[in-house]
C-alpha positions in Angstrom: 31.4 -59.2 -35.1 27.5 -59.9 -36.0 25.7 -62.8 -35.9 22.1 -63.7 -36.6 19.2 -64.9 -34.1 16.2 -66.5 -36.1 13.0 -66.9 -33.3 10.3 -69.0 -35.6 7.3 -69.8 -33.2 4.6 -71.6 -35.8 1.6 -70.3 -33.6 0.2 -67.2 -32.0 1.0 -67.4 -28.1 0.5 -65.5 -25.4 2.8 -64.1 -23.3 1.5 -61.2 -20.8 -2.1 -60.0 -20.3 -2.0 -56.5 -21.0 -4.4 -53.7 -21.9 -4.6 -53.7 -26.2 -4.8 -49.9 -25.5 -2.3 -49.1 -23.0 1.3 -49.3 -24.1 3.9 -50.8 -21.5 5.9 -48.0 -19.4 9.3 -48.1 -20.6 11.3 -46.2 -18.0 15.2 -44.8 -17.8 16.4 -44.2 -14.3 19.2 -41.8 -14.1 21.5 -40.7 -11.3 20.2 -37.7 -9.2 21.9 -35.7 -5.9 25.2 -35.7 -4.2 27.2 -35.4 -7.5 26.3 -39.0 -8.2 27.3 -40.2 -11.8 26.5 -43.6 -12.1 24.1 -46.2 -10.9 23.3 -50.2 -10.7 20.1 -51.8 -10.5 19.8 -55.2 -8.5 16.5 -55.7 -7.3 12.9 -55.7 -7.9 10.1 -55.6 -5.0 7.4 -58.6 -5.6 4.6 -56.1 -6.6 7.0 -54.0 -8.8 6.8 -50.4 -7.9 10.0 -50.4 -6.9 13.5 -51.4 -7.4 16.7 -51.1 -5.6 20.6 -51.1 -6.2 23.1 -48.4 -5.9 24.2 -44.5 -6.8 27.8 -44.1 -7.3 30.4 -41.2 -7.8 34.0 -41.8 -7.7 34.2 -41.7 -4.0 31.5 -43.8 -3.0 28.9 -46.4 -3.7 25.8 -45.8 -1.9 22.7 -48.4 -1.7 19.2 -46.8 -3.1 15.3 -47.6 -3.5 14.1 -46.2 -6.6 9.8 -46.2 -7.3 9.5 -47.9 -11.0 8.6 -44.7 -12.6 12.2 -42.9 -11.2 10.1 -40.5 -9.5 11.2 -41.5 -6.2 14.4 -41.8 -4.8 15.1 -43.4 -1.2 18.4 -43.7 0.6 19.0 -46.6 1.8 22.4 -45.6 3.5 25.6 -47.0 5.2 26.2 -48.5 8.5 28.8 -47.0 11.1 32.5 -47.4 9.9 31.2 -48.2 6.3 31.2 -45.8 3.9 29.9 -48.1 1.1 27.0 -50.1 0.8 24.6 -51.3 -2.2 21.5 -53.3 -2.0 20.4 -56.7 -3.5 17.1 -57.7 -2.5 13.8 -56.1 -1.7 10.5 -57.5 0.0 7.2 -58.3 -2.0 6.0 -54.4 -1.2 9.4 -52.7 -1.3 9.5 -51.8 2.3 12.2 -53.8 3.3 15.5 -54.1 1.7 18.6 -56.6 2.4 21.7 -54.4 1.6 25.8 -55.0 2.1 27.8 -52.4 3.9 31.5 -52.2 2.9 34.8 -50.9 5.1 37.5 -49.5 3.3 38.9 -52.7 2.7 35.5 -53.8 1.0 34.6 -56.1 3.9 31.1 -56.8 3.4 28.4 -56.6 6.6 24.9 -57.3 5.4 22.0 -55.2 7.3 18.5 -55.1 6.4 16.8 -51.9 6.0 13.2 -50.9 6.7 11.6 -47.7 5.0 12.0 -44.9 5.9 15.7 -45.1 7.9 16.0 -48.2 9.8 18.8 -50.1 9.5 19.9 -53.4 11.3 23.4 -55.3 11.1 23.4 -58.9 10.3 26.1 -60.5 12.3 28.2 -62.9 10.2 27.5 -66.7 11.1 30.2 -68.2 13.4 33.4 -69.1 11.8 33.3 -66.4 9.4 34.6 -62.4 9.2 32.0 -61.5 6.6 28.7 -62.1 5.0 27.0 -61.0 1.5 23.6 -61.2 1.4 21.7 -62.4 -1.3 17.6 -63.2 -1.0 14.8 -61.7 1.4 11.6 -63.5 2.0 8.5 -61.2 0.3 7.2 -60.5 4.0 11.1 -59.3 4.7 11.6 -61.1 7.8 14.2 -63.6 6.4 17.2 -63.2 4.7 19.7 -66.0 3.0 23.0 -64.9 1.8 26.7 -66.4 1.9 30.2 -66.5 3.5 33.7 -68.7 3.4 34.5 -70.3 6.4 38.1 -70.1 7.6 40.4 -73.6 6.7 41.6 -75.7 6.0 40.1 -76.0 3.5 38.5 -72.8 2.8 34.6 -73.5 2.8 31.8 -71.8 0.9 28.6 -72.1 3.2 25.3 -70.4 3.0 23.8 -68.7 5.9 19.9 -67.9 6.8 18.8 -65.0 9.1 15.9 -63.8 11.1 15.4 -61.3 14.1 14.5 -64.2 16.2 17.5 -66.5 15.4 19.7 -64.2 14.2 22.4 -65.8 11.7 22.6 -69.6 11.6 24.7 -71.6 8.9 22.6 -73.7 6.3 23.8 -77.5 5.5 27.2 -77.8 3.7 25.0 -80.1 1.5 24.2 -76.9 -0.1 27.6 -76.3 -1.4 28.5 -75.3 -5.0 26.3 -72.2 -4.7 26.7 -70.0 -7.6 27.7 -66.0 -7.2 25.5 -65.0 -10.0 22.7 -66.8 -8.5 19.8 -64.0 -8.2 16.8 -65.5 -5.4 18.0 -68.5 -3.8 15.2 -67.9 -0.9 11.6 -68.5 -1.9 9.2 -65.7 -1.2 7.3 -67.8 1.4 11.0 -67.9 3.4 10.6 -72.0 3.4 13.3 -72.9 0.7 16.5 -72.1 0.0 18.4 -73.4 -2.8 22.3 -74.1 -3.6 23.8 -76.2 -6.2 21.9 -78.6 -7.3 20.1 -78.6 -4.2 16.4 -77.3 -2.5 16.4 -76.9 1.1 13.1 -77.2 3.3 13.4 -74.8 6.1 10.4 -76.2 7.5 12.1 -80.0 7.9 11.5 -81.6 5.1 15.3 -81.8 4.5 17.5 -81.7 0.9 16.3 -82.6 -2.3 18.8 -83.2 -5.2 17.1 -82.6 -8.6 20.5 -84.0 -10.5 19.3 -86.9 -12.6 19.8 -88.6 -15.8 21.6 -86.6 -18.6 21.5 -83.6 -16.3 25.1 -82.9 -15.6 25.8 -80.3 -12.6 23.1 -78.5 -12.4 23.2 -75.4 -10.9 20.1 -73.7 -9.6 20.1 -69.8 -10.0 16.3 -68.5 -9.0 13.2 -70.4 -7.5 9.4 -69.8 -7.3 7.9 -67.9 -4.3 6.5 -71.3 -3.4 9.7 -73.1 -4.0 7.7 -75.5 -6.7 9.3 -74.2 -9.4 13.2 -73.6 -10.1 15.4 -72.5 -13.2 19.3 -72.6 -13.7 21.8 -74.3 -15.7 23.8 -77.2 -16.5 26.2 -79.3 -18.7 26.1 -82.3 -21.2 22.7 -81.5 -23.1 23.0 -82.6 -26.4 22.2 -80.3 -29.2 19.6 -80.7 -32.6 23.4 -81.0 -34.4 24.5 -83.9 -32.5 26.9 -81.9 -30.8 27.0 -80.5 -27.0 26.3 -77.3 -25.2 28.8 -76.1 -23.1 25.7 -74.7 -20.9 22.1 -75.5 -20.9 19.0 -73.8 -19.4 16.5 -75.8 -17.2 13.5 -75.8 -15.7 12.3 -77.5 -12.6 8.8 -78.2 -11.1 7.8 -80.3 -8.4 5.3 -82.1 -11.0 7.8 -82.1 -14.1 11.0 -82.7 -12.5 13.9 -81.4 -14.7 13.0 -80.3 -18.2 15.4 -78.5 -20.9 14.9 -74.9 -21.1 15.5 -74.9 -25.0 18.2 -72.9 -26.9 18.8 -70.1 -29.0 19.9 -71.3 -32.6 23.6 -70.9 -32.8 24.3 -70.7 -29.4 26.3 -73.1 -26.8 25.8 -71.2 -23.7 22.3 -70.1 -21.7 22.3 -69.1 -18.7 18.9 -68.5 -17.0 19.1 -65.8 -13.9 15.9 -64.3 -12.8 12.4 -66.2 -12.4 9.1 -64.5 -11.6 7.3 -65.5 -8.4 5.0 -67.4 -9.9 7.1 -69.3 -11.8 5.6 -68.5 -15.4 8.6 -66.3 -16.8 12.5 -66.6 -16.8 14.8 -64.4 -18.0 18.7 -65.0 -19.1 21.4 -64.7 -21.1 22.6 -66.8 -24.5 26.0 -66.2 -25.4 25.1 -62.6 -24.4 21.6 -62.3 -26.0 19.2 -61.3 -23.7 16.0 -63.8 -24.0 12.8 -64.0 -22.2 11.0 -67.6 -21.6 7.6 -69.0 -21.1 6.3 -72.3 -21.2 4.1 -71.6 -24.1 6.8 -69.8 -26.2 10.1 -71.3 -25.1 12.9 -69.1 -25.5 12.5 -65.2 -27.3 14.9 -62.9 -27.8 14.4 -59.9 -25.6 14.2 -57.0 -28.3 12.1 -59.2 -30.6 9.4 -59.5 -27.5 9.9 -55.9 -26.6 8.7 -55.0 -30.5 5.8 -57.2 -29.7 4.2 -55.6 -27.2 5.0 -52.1 -28.4 7.4 -51.1 -25.8 9.3 -47.7 -26.9 13.0 -48.8 -25.5 13.9 -45.0 -25.7 16.8 -45.7 -28.0 18.5 -48.0 -25.1 20.6 -51.0 -26.4 22.5 -53.6 -24.7 20.0 -54.3 -22.8 20.7 -56.7 -19.3 18.5 -57.8 -16.7 18.5 -57.0 -13.0 15.0 -58.8 -11.6 11.8 -59.2 -12.7 8.4 -59.0 -10.3 6.2 -62.0 -9.0 3.6 -61.6 -11.6 6.1 -61.1 -14.3 4.6 -57.7 -15.2 8.0 -55.6 -14.1 10.8 -56.2 -15.3 14.2 -54.2 -15.0 17.9 -54.0 -16.1 20.5 -52.2 -17.3 21.7 -50.5 -20.8 23.3 -48.1 -22.6 21.4 -44.8 -23.6 21.5 -43.3 -27.3 23.9 -41.0 -25.8 26.2 -43.8 -24.7 25.7 -43.4 -20.7 25.1 -46.7 -18.9 22.0 -46.4 -17.0 18.8 -48.3 -15.2 15.6 -49.0 -17.1 12.3 -50.6 -15.8 9.6 -51.9 -17.9 5.9 -52.2 -16.7 3.3 -54.0 -19.0 -0.1 -52.7 -17.9 -2.9 -54.9 -17.2 -4.2 -57.2 -17.1 -7.8 -56.0 -19.0 -7.4 -58.1 -22.0 -5.2 -60.4 -23.7 -2.4 -59.2 -25.5 -0.6 -61.9 -27.8 2.8 -62.3 -29.2 2.9 -63.0 -32.7 6.4 -64.1 -33.7 6.6 -66.0 -37.1 10.0 -65.6 -37.8 12.0 -62.7 -36.5 15.2 -61.9 -37.5 17.6 -59.6 -35.7 21.1 -58.6 -35.3 22.6 -58.1 -32.2 26.0 -57.5 -31.3 27.8 -60.2 -29.1 28.7 -59.7 -25.6 30.0 -61.8 -22.7 27.5 -64.6 -21.8 28.0 -63.7 -18.3 
């Protein structure tokens, strides 16, 4: 089943600063070594130099870090007695990663890896037998994740770890955490988000961003300094008078909650990733990958690639796995021309001169996919 996506932008708008004579580098990340046949990318370092995730074969999956050009592969490894692992997040320079290691019953334990080979197990918080990791601060000193506390009732809670404090539970007011959230700890390590709340670890307490016509917002990503956040909500009215099932929003300390916009014909918009500078957002709208900036609004990602002269090397069904702090490196997953599910990394050169995105009515046909 196909549908038409129309993006219309009345004037030329700048999206990224890039060299006028240098094309973006698009790299396919392939599995290598030890009989691995597949991989998954889950994270991008803040400086855009590394991506992380895991390699897999029929027997195991193993946390792994790659350089953005695919030339360097680092084994993040396992914890004793746990034959499986995957990586969830990288520090700014990629030298520290947070991963989850699993036993044969697939019960997780988070651990921090410091290049080249140091692994530090992160004990689950009191009252829990496990802890999934989610985010890491830019300097690699702080990790946040989630767990279930034994009931009754069973309660989902967020936790924070540092080497100095160990693992501590965060306030119960951060409930409603979206399990698909991607960055719930600000890069400076000060703020944690969950549901519709931002929590200031430095003592500023909880801020609930729900207000007015914005119904049940769920935050999925936060900027480096915590002044910008994105997520999705329900109850937004569309131009045709109907209501969207899920709409995207951006929140800033100065502007509060703002509708992120919508893709014509879509009823579900899910922003998932925000650059550390808060200027770029990645997500899906009824399965279509989009990129957002304040100047352009939501733009089909394939149209964006074409506008900057990026050669996607025949890959299709592109989805996102992360974005660098400056928004110039984006990674994800997709299918090669041979039908293999592989990772990809795109890095935009610059900045040396302005590259302008010209979209005066782009019509592209895409296959419908699951919105999440």
